[in-house]
Phi, psi and omega in degrees: 000170184284002175063225183271349182288142175277350176276156178297136183261129173258132177222134173277129177246119175242139177237126184051039176071008172257143185286124181267308184197165166247099187279127183240125182154210184275350184153182176223133175266127173250121186230161171247168182297338180251010190211122186064015176302312182302315179293325182290320186287332180279352181250020184086008171276178187268153168274143187225135180289129188302345179273356181268114176295101177204167178237132181241127173255119183233128175283146178258118182043066181293149176269013175215146177278353185270345181266096176260164172304143189235126173259128180238148172299149180302331190285342186283153170260134176243133182243129182236114181244147176263108182287162175300337182273000179289147181253009179235172175244106187284156178249139174255130174256108183290316191216085178302345180281323178251024175059036179274114183222154187220131171272146176255162177233160179307136177088351168291160176212154174243130180247120181251114170224160179285148176290144171285342180256098183288160185251124181293137173236149179269130175256130182271145180264125175293120176250126179291141178307336181285327184272001189282146171291150181294152180280136183264129182290162188286000000 
């Protein structure tokens, strides 16, 4: 994303080495079905079922109507590169919950690929407040 800069951010997005678009706007969101999905959804991205191995690319406040959210197979390599012509210093937010950010310079690039090693997740089962057992005093 464009970080603290008020300027329009330019980012080149390549998939498997082929230029997909020059994204101009506030930034680009790269998400998986189980990570950053809510943020992507609020930017106009799609909901993806957790069992679909995929990568979602969503523009954030794009300056163009031609760049829409893209759902790609998890097996592809996505490269996001900062062109020399950008007027902002983009910031990469790795984990928004823990404040992990890195500033990029013109010429820097991020390579995004799906992991060969899936991470097991624990799914909690929703229990309605009506079905919850009563609390016992200590």
